[in-house]
C-alpha positions as CSV (number, residue, x, y, z in Angstrom):
1,M,161.0,106.2,84.0
2,E,159.5,103.1,82.5
3,L,159.5,101.4,85.8
4,G,157.7,104.2,87.4
5,A,155.1,104.5,84.6
6,R,154.5,100.8,84.8
7,Q,154.0,101.0,88.6
8,H,151.7,104.0,88.2
9,F,149.7,102.1,85.6
10,T,149.3,99.0,87.8
11,A,148.4,101.1,90.8
12,S,145.7,103.0,88.8
13,K,144.5,99.6,87.4
14,D,144.2,98.1,90.9
15,S,142.5,101.2,92.2
16,R,140.0,101.3,89.2
17,E,139.3,97.5,89.7
18,A,138.7,98.0,93.5
19,A,136.2,100.9,92.8
20,E,134.4,98.8,90.3
21,H,134.2,95.8,92.7
22,V,132.8,98.2,95.4
23,A,130.2,99.6,92.9
24,E,129.2,96.1,91.8
25,R,128.8,94.9,95.4
26,A,126.6,98.0,96.1
27,S,124.6,97.1,93.1
28,L,124.1,93.6,94.0
29,L,123.0,94.5,97.6
30,K,120.2,96.6,96.0
31,S,119.3,94.1,93.4
32,P,120.6,90.6,94.4
33,W,119.1,89.1,91.2
34,M,121.2,91.3,89.0
35,K,123.7,88.6,87.8
36,T,121.2,85.8,88.0
37,L,119.9,84.4,84.7
38,E,116.2,84.6,84.2
39,P,115.6,80.9,83.9
40,E,117.5,80.5,87.3
41,R,115.1,82.8,89.2
42,D,112.5,81.0,91.1
43,V,111.6,83.1,94.2
44,C,108.5,85.3,94.8
45,V,109.0,87.9,97.5
46,L,105.8,89.2,99.3
47,F,105.2,92.2,101.6
48,P,102.5,92.6,104.2
49,G,100.2,95.6,104.8
50,Q,98.8,97.5,107.6
51,G,97.5,95.6,110.6
52,T,100.7,93.6,111.1
53,Q,102.4,96.2,113.3
54,K,103.2,95.4,116.9
55,K,105.5,97.0,119.5
56,G,108.9,95.4,119.4
57,M,108.6,93.9,115.9
58,A,111.9,95.3,114.7
59,D,114.0,95.0,118.0
60,K,115.9,91.9,116.8
61,L,116.5,93.3,113.4
62,I,117.9,96.5,114.8
63,E,119.9,94.8,117.3
64,N,121.4,92.2,115.0
65,C,121.7,93.8,111.6
66,S,123.6,97.1,111.0
67,E,122.0,97.5,107.6
68,A,118.5,97.3,109.2
69,K,119.5,99.7,111.9
70,A,120.9,102.1,109.3
71,L,117.6,101.9,107.5
72,F,115.7,103.0,110.6
73,E,118.0,105.9,111.0
74,R,117.5,107.0,107.4
75,A,113.7,106.7,107.9
76,S,113.7,108.9,111.0
77,Q,115.3,111.6,109.0
78,V,112.6,111.5,106.4
79,L,109.7,111.1,108.9
80,G,110.9,113.8,111.4
81,Y,110.6,111.4,114.4
82,D,112.5,108.4,115.9
83,L,110.7,105.5,114.2
84,A,112.9,103.0,116.0
85,E,111.9,104.3,119.4
86,L,108.2,104.3,118.4
87,V,108.4,100.7,117.1
88,S,110.4,99.4,120.1
89,R,108.6,101.2,122.9
90,G,105.2,102.2,121.4
91,P,102.7,102.8,123.0
92,Q,100.8,100.4,120.9
93,G,97.9,102.6,120.6
94,K,100.0,105.3,118.9
95,L,101.7,102.6,116.6
96,D,98.2,101.4,115.5
97,Q,97.3,104.9,114.2
98,T,97.4,104.8,110.4
99,R,99.8,107.7,110.1
100,Y,102.4,105.8,112.2
101,A,101.5,102.2,111.3
102,Q,102.0,102.4,107.6
103,P,105.7,104.0,107.8
104,A,106.5,101.5,110.6
105,V,105.4,98.4,108.7
106,F,107.0,99.7,105.5
107,V,110.3,100.2,107.1
108,T,110.3,97.0,109.1
109,A,109.5,94.9,106.1
110,L,112.3,96.4,104.1
111,A,114.7,96.0,107.1
112,A,113.8,92.4,107.2
113,V,115.0,92.2,103.5
114,E,118.2,93.9,104.3
115,K,119.0,91.3,106.9
116,A,118.0,88.5,104.4
117,K,120.3,90.1,101.7
118,R,123.2,89.6,104.2
119,D,122.2,86.2,105.7
120,C,120.4,84.5,102.8
121,F,122.0,86.2,99.8
122,Q,121.9,83.1,97.6
123,Q,118.2,82.8,98.1
124,M,117.5,86.5,97.5
125,R,119.5,86.4,94.4
126,H,116.9,84.0,92.8
127,T,114.1,86.6,93.2
128,K,111.8,86.4,90.1
129,M,109.0,88.7,91.1
130,A,107.5,90.7,94.0
131,A,104.1,91.7,95.2
132,G,102.7,93.5,98.4
133,F,99.3,93.7,100.1
134,S,98.0,97.4,100.0
135,L,100.8,99.4,101.8
136,G,103.1,96.4,101.0
137,E,102.9,97.2,97.3
138,Y,105.2,100.2,98.0
139,C,107.6,97.9,99.6
140,A,107.5,95.6,96.5
141,L,108.1,98.6,94.3
142,V,111.0,99.8,96.3
143,Y,112.5,96.2,96.5
144,G,112.1,96.1,92.8
145,Q,114.0,99.4,92.4
146,A,111.1,101.4,91.0
147,M,111.6,103.9,93.8
148,T,114.4,104.8,96.1
149,F,113.7,103.9,99.8
150,E,113.5,107.7,100.7
151,D,111.1,108.5,97.9
152,G,109.0,105.4,98.7
153,L,108.8,106.3,102.4
154,R,107.9,110.0,101.6
155,V,105.0,108.8,99.5
156,V,104.0,106.3,102.2
157,K,104.1,109.0,104.8
158,A,101.8,111.4,102.7
159,R,99.5,108.3,102.1
160,A,99.2,107.4,105.7
161,E,98.5,110.9,106.9
162,A,95.9,111.4,104.1
163,M,94.1,108.2,104.8
164,D,94.1,108.9,108.6
165,E,92.5,112.3,108.0
166,A,90.0,110.8,105.5
167,A,89.1,108.1,108.0
168,K,88.4,110.6,110.8
169,A,86.0,112.6,108.5
170,E,83.4,109.8,108.4
171,D,82.1,107.2,110.9
172,S,83.5,104.4,108.8
173,C,85.3,101.0,109.5
174,M,85.9,97.6,108.1
175,A,84.4,94.1,108.5
176,S,85.8,90.7,107.8
177,I,83.4,88.3,105.9
178,A,84.1,84.6,105.1
179,G,82.0,81.9,103.6
180,V,79.9,83.9,101.3
181,D,80.3,84.0,97.5
182,D,80.8,87.4,95.8
183,R,77.3,87.6,94.3
184,T,75.6,86.8,97.5
185,L,77.9,89.3,99.4
186,L,77.0,92.2,97.0
187,E,73.3,91.4,97.4
188,L,73.7,91.5,101.3
189,I,75.6,94.7,101.1
190,A,72.7,96.2,99.1
191,D,70.2,94.8,101.6
192,A,72.2,96.2,104.6
193,S,72.3,99.6,103.0
194,A,68.5,99.6,102.4
195,E,67.7,98.5,105.8
196,V,69.9,101.2,107.5
197,G,68.2,103.7,105.3
198,T,70.9,106.4,105.3
199,N,73.3,107.7,102.8
200,G,75.8,105.2,104.2
201,R,77.6,102.9,101.7
202,A,79.7,99.8,101.9
203,Y,82.0,98.1,99.5
204,V,84.3,95.0,99.0
205,A,87.7,96.4,100.0
206,N,89.9,93.3,100.0
207,Y,89.8,90.1,98.0
208,M,91.9,88.0,100.3
209,F,91.1,84.3,99.3
210,A,88.1,82.5,98.0
211,E,85.0,83.5,99.9
212,G,87.3,85.6,102.2
213,R,86.7,89.3,101.8
214,T,87.1,92.5,103.8
215,C,84.3,95.2,103.4
216,S,84.8,98.9,104.1
217,G,82.2,101.7,104.6
218,D,79.7,103.2,106.9
219,R,79.9,101.6,110.4
220,Q,76.0,101.1,110.7
221,V,75.8,99.5,107.3
222,L,78.6,97.2,108.1
223,K,77.1,96.2,111.4
224,K,73.9,95.3,109.7
225,L,75.9,93.4,107.0
226,C,77.5,91.3,109.7
227,E,74.1,90.4,111.2
228,L,72.8,89.4,107.8
229,V,75.8,87.2,107.1
230,S,75.6,85.6,110.6
231,S,72.0,84.8,110.0
232,L,72.9,82.6,107.0
233,G,74.1,79.9,109.5
234,A,77.0,77.6,109.8
235,G,80.0,78.1,107.5
236,R,79.8,81.8,107.5
237,S,81.5,84.4,109.7
238,A,81.3,88.1,110.0
239,K,83.0,90.4,112.4
240,M,83.9,94.1,112.6
241,V,87.6,94.9,112.3
242,A,89.4,97.3,114.7
243,V,90.3,99.7,111.9
244,S,88.7,103.2,111.8
245,G,88.5,103.9,108.1
246,A,86.8,102.7,104.9
247,F,90.1,102.0,103.2
248,H,90.2,101.0,99.4
249,T,86.8,102.6,98.7
250,P,85.5,105.9,97.5
251,Y,85.5,107.1,101.1
252,M,89.2,107.7,100.5
253,E,88.8,110.2,97.6
254,S,90.1,113.1,99.5
255,A,93.2,111.0,100.5
256,Q,93.6,110.0,96.7
257,A,93.8,113.7,95.7
258,R,96.6,114.4,98.2
259,L,98.5,111.2,97.3
260,A,98.2,112.0,93.6
261,E,100.1,115.3,94.2
262,V,103.0,113.6,95.9
263,L,103.1,110.8,93.3
264,D,103.3,113.2,90.4
265,K,106.5,114.7,92.0
266,T,108.1,111.4,92.7
267,Q,110.7,109.9,90.4
268,I,109.5,106.3,89.4
269,S,111.6,104.0,87.3
270,Q,111.0,100.7,85.4
271,P,111.2,97.9,88.1
272,T,114.1,95.6,87.6
273,I,111.8,92.6,88.4
274,P,108.0,92.0,87.6
275,V,105.9,93.5,90.4
276,L,102.1,92.7,90.6
277,S,99.5,95.3,91.1
278,N,96.7,95.1,93.7
279,V,94.3,97.0,91.3
280,T,94.6,94.7,88.3
281,G,96.0,91.4,89.8
282,Q,98.6,91.7,86.9
283,Y,102.0,93.3,86.4
284,F,102.9,97.0,86.4
285,M,104.0,97.8,82.9
286,N,106.0,101.1,83.1
287,P,106.5,104.2,85.4
288,S,103.3,105.9,84.2
289,H,101.3,102.8,84.8
290,I,102.7,102.5,88.2
291,R,101.8,106.1,89.1
292,A,98.3,105.7,87.7
293,L,97.6,102.4,89.5
294,L,98.9,103.6,92.9
295,K,96.5,106.4,92.7
296,R,93.6,104.0,92.0
297,Q,94.8,101.6,94.6
298,I,93.8,103.9,97.5
299,V,90.1,104.0,96.4
300,E,89.8,100.5,94.8
301,P,89.8,97.0,96.2
302,V,93.0,95.0,96.8
303,R,92.7,91.9,94.6
304,W,95.2,89.9,96.6
305,E,93.7,86.5,95.7
306,Q,94.0,87.4,92.0
307,C,97.6,88.5,92.5
308,M,98.4,85.2,94.2
309,R,96.7,83.2,91.5
310,E,99.0,84.8,89.0
311,A,102.1,84.4,91.3
312,T,101.4,80.6,91.9
313,K,101.0,79.6,88.3
314,S,103.0,76.5,87.6
315,S,104.5,78.2,84.5
316,H,106.6,80.4,86.9
317,G,108.3,77.4,88.4
318,H,108.5,79.1,91.8
319,A,110.6,77.0,94.3
320,G,109.9,79.3,97.1
321,Y,107.8,82.2,98.4
322,I,109.1,84.7,101.1
323,E,107.0,86.9,103.2
324,S,109.1,89.8,104.6
325,G,107.5,90.5,108.1
326,P,106.3,91.7,110.5
327,G,103.7,89.0,111.1
328,K,102.5,85.9,109.1
329,Q,99.4,87.6,107.5
330,L,100.3,86.6,103.9
331,K,101.2,83.1,104.8
332,A,98.0,82.5,106.5
333,M,96.1,83.7,103.4
334,M,98.2,81.7,101.1
335,R,97.1,78.6,102.9
336,R,93.6,79.4,101.7
337,I,94.7,80.2,98.1
338,D,97.3,77.5,97.1
339,Q,98.3,74.7,99.5
340,E,101.6,73.9,97.4
341,A,102.7,77.5,97.5
342,W,102.0,77.7,101.3
343,S,104.2,74.7,101.9
344,K,107.0,76.5,100.1
345,M,106.7,79.7,102.0
346,I,108.9,81.2,104.7
347,V,108.6,84.4,106.8
348,L,111.4,86.8,107.5
349,E,111.2,88.5,110.9
């Protein structure tokens, strides 16, 4: 009797410890930094936005990483179409449409993180903070455990569809401007609007790096703005961007209303690491703050330069910066923001 009881106790203890080990491992895979002391964390993880999508961008991830493949399978269930097929075979024209581009980049960037958790676990366990450019902000929040993958994807799907429809309602687009200070740029936007003489408007949509901005708004106003910038001479550049939509401006107000409905129904938690906000260039404080700023982000400019000024402060002691692909958009911008941080940056693809 005593021997049987002892064996039963030992078996139960072993079973309990095995279950606890499995649960702990699952938790670590979600939040690799969970058991890393704060002073030992020195990695900033960054996520790109729309515009980095390209056919075949996730082929190696899906082929070589079962966790990444599973993420695409889960995504297809949420989206209602085969995302892996679209990302692999295109056509590129369809993949470039906002309603498809945003979910594709969102899932690919997080799939790259899944592979990194498996292959570079020691590096990922030192994550100190995260940030994302526009759409990438949702990746950062999911990575920081503020939203589940499925909930984050549902919000991204609604956001992408709403932005796509809002863009089609107006003859709007974006333009890339470099070599012009902000005060002069605002004056040129006002001059362009006056010269076109319509109700068209234009705004600064993305603060990418010093004197590197993207403007969004009425197509004719932006064309005139590009002419005015080019007329200033050497050291300035201005070109129209192949994006049909005045993103991050009041032109997206109809999309904002639809996004707000979805966000209000979405469970949002306190992030387990600091996550920077595009709207403020500072950290999200709590779930209600996250919800409010995500609603604002769709109609307000992305302050990426400001986010990176915070992320690269020497007081953080960052030993590395990781861009979770596709593409190298953020690394290219980091070179114009902070050379030392750029030298410490790697890209997951």
